[in-house]
N, C-alpha and C positions, 0 to 999 in steps of 0.2 A: 502543382503550382499553389502555394498556397498565399493568400492573400487578406488579410485583415481587411480592408472595407471593396467591395465586390466594386468591378465596374460594371455600369450596366451598358453602355453603347460603346458599339466598334465601328470606327470607319475603316471600308482599305480604300485605298485610293489605288485609281489603275493607271493607266498612264497619264505623265506630266503632273500624278498629281504625291510628288513625292516627300510632302512635308506639310505640312497644317502652320500656315503661319501665325495665326490666333493661338497656339497651342502653348499654356503658359503651366509652370511647373514643372515645366520637362525631366520624366528621368525614363528612361530605357531598360527594357528587360530581358532578359535571351531565355524565353522559353525552348524547354524539352518535350517534347511529345512520344507517347507510345507510338505513333504514325512519321516520326522525321522533327525535324525543324521544319519551322515557318521560312515564310522569302527572307526575312529580318526581322532582326529586332523591333519587338513592339515599346509603340513608344508614348506611355503614358500623359495625361495633365490635363488640364480644366479650358476647354471651350467655353463663352460667356459662364463662368461658370460653373461648369457641368462637367465631371470627371469622366472623362471618353479614355480610350485608348485608340491608336492610330495604326493600322499595317502597311508599308508599301508591296501591295500585291506583286511589280513586277522586284522589287527590289530600290534600294536605293543606287539609282543612278542605270536603273530599268536594265538588271541582265540576266533577265527570265523570260524563257519563251514565253507565252502561253500554255503548251503543252508540257512543258516543265516544272509547271509551278506545287507545291504540295499543298492541295488546296486542302486536305485533311490535317494535317499541321495546322492550317493557317486557319481552319473554321477550329478546331479541338483548341488551341491556344487562344482564342478568343471566348472563349466557351469557359476553360479553365480561368479565367478573371471575372469569372461573372455575368460576362456581358448578355443580355437579353433583348437585343437588339443592335442589327446593321444595317449601317448606310453604307452602301454599296457606289462604287464613282465608274465608270468605265466609258471608254470613246467607244463611237460604233458607227460607222454606215449607215445614210439612209435611202429606205425603197418605197418612199416616197416621196410627192413632191411637195407639199405643204408639210412632212419635219424636215426644213432647211437646217445647213450647217447653223452653229452657233442653239439652234435650240436645246432643249433641256423634252426630255421623253424618260416619264415614269410606265413601264411595260407591267402589263396585268398579265401577260401570259411567254411560258417559252417551248422555244421546238430546238432538240439538241441533235446535233449531225456533230459532236467529234467522234472523237476516234481513238482507241485506246487510253483515257482516264479512269481512274479508278473512280466510279457513282457512288460509292457506301461505303459507311464506316465499316459493312455487315462483312460477313461469310466467315470461313474459318471455323466453324463448329455454330455460329449463333444467323438467327436467318432473321430478319426483318424486312415489312412492307408499311412505307410510309403514303399515307395516303399526298397524291400530287396534284388534285385536279388546280388547285390556286398556287401555282408553284412565287409567286411573289407576295407579298402580309401587304392586301388591300388597305386597311389600316394605314398601314405608315405609309406607303407611298401617297396616300388620298392628302394626308397629312403636309408629307413633302413638296407634293405639287399645288396644296393651297396653300403653302409657303412662297414658293420659288415667285406663283401666279402675279403679287402687286411688284415682285424688284426690276419688272421690263424685261426678262426674259421669255421668250416666247417659249411656252410649256403646255408638254402634252399628254393627257392621264389616259392607259390605255395602249393597247399592241402590241404585237409578236414579238419577241424579240427569236433571231435565228441565232444559235453558238455552233460559230463551222469551228472548223481543228484549227486551221493557218499552220503556219505563220504568215504565208503567201496572202494578201487579198483575193478579192473574187475573180473568177473569168467575166466577161460580159454571160456568154452563156448560162453560169450558178446563179446572177444579178436578175437576170430573166425571169428564169426559175423562180427565184425565190418572191417575187415579184409577183407574179402568175401564182401562187400559194396565199397570197395577202402577209403576208407575213412584214412588218412597222419596220423595219431597222437588223445590221447585223454586227455582232459581236465575236472574239472569238476567247471569252472569261468564265461566263455569268453561269455557266458549266463547266463542270459540278459545283460550285460555289453553292449556289440557290440549293439545289439536292440537299447537302452535307451542313448546312446552315438549318433547313428543313427538321432532319434526323436529329442535331441536337437544338430542338427547340426553341430557333433564335428567329424572330420578324427577323425579314427579310426583305431590302425593296434597293433599286437599281438607279441610279441618275443616271441614263442613257446621255451623253455627250453624244452629240453629233456635229462630225467632223467631215462627209464628207457625203455624193451618194453615189457612193461602193462604184458597181464599175456601169449602171446603165445611164446613166441621162450623158446625151451627147453635147462633148465641151466642158463635161462637168466630171473625167475621168479621176481617179484618184492619184497627187500627187503628194509627195512624204513631205515635201513642205505646206503645202497646198495644209492638210492636215495637221500638221507643228503648226501652224498659225493660231486654226480656227481651235486646234488644242489650248492652245496659251490663252484663246479669250476665254472659253466655257469654263477654265481652271480659275480663274478669277471668278467669277459668276458661283461656282460650285464652291468655293470657300467663301462668300458671301452666305449660301444658302446655308451649308453647316453652323453658319453664326447661328442664325437665325430659327434656325428648325431644332437644335439640340436641346434647349429650355420647354418646347412645344413635347419633344420628344417623352423627357425626362418626368415630364407629367401627367402622358395622355392616358385614357381611359382604355385597356387593352380588352376588348369584345373580339379580337380574334379567336384561331386553336390552335395558333402557332407554339403558344406556350408551353401543349401537353398533347402533343402530335405524335409521341412515340407511346402514350399511355393502351394501346391494344393497338402498335403495329408489331411487339417483339412474336412469332410463330412457333420459335425453339423451345420445350419442355425445359423446365430450369433442373431437372435430373442430366436432361440430354447435353448437354449446353457445358462447351473448351469452356475448364476454368480460366485459363492462360487469357483465353479471348476477352471472357468479361472482366479479369482486371484491367483487360484496354479501353471494355466499354462503358465501366461504371460509373462513370461520369455523365454517361449519356442515359440509359437503363436502368443505373443504382434504386430509384426510387421506386419504379414498380417490378422487377421479379428481380430474385438472387439463385442461385444456381445452388443446386442439394447434394 
């Protein structure tokens, strides 16, 4: 898709965040990608005067399971509009006492326990191995944390996000196991979303909204009613965060390597590349390699 004015900031909304109340000059765009259709139409507009695009991860009305999300289409669609930074919002359970419901967590590590999801754009004749030791953009996470702290919302920078398959919540045994492993929060959507953003050379940070204590804390077991109540309180706070963060995001100096992560990642020799696959991936690797 061609767009005369690139949109450099994308927002992916998770549970409860189906619209952006401060979005002005709203326009809906249906984007079709080589990997299928995104979760929903992309919604463009301005927040705090900054042009951005919003994508409801589970579709408006919450119609898509975590396992059913077409993450490749979502990230590709945002990339096609010119997005260079993604602010991802999602609900999580806490695996640590100090990370209480209604707190914000900006994780710096990710463990993937999902099953059967497609974690890469590559394959079918083109092989790439992207660097992944730092799964979230530290600079962007730091900016979001520093913006949220003065808002009066308890916020935490760092910690490990464990991504489970779902859609069921954890068993008590699983929750206790994850605590013993030292993980901080548990959710269902950060992977492969973060992996694909790295392959698309997009800075990616997660605002994890704590809604519950997973299944480990006696007397604080997960209930839908409690999750929804805490989620709605968090959504109001994250709307405020986005309003204040976007003007800072658009002018921040990028010292991270996210924007050039594919420079040396493609292993396949140009003469051996599947040309049909290259056509699909040109948006991602066209600056670095060309088939012969």
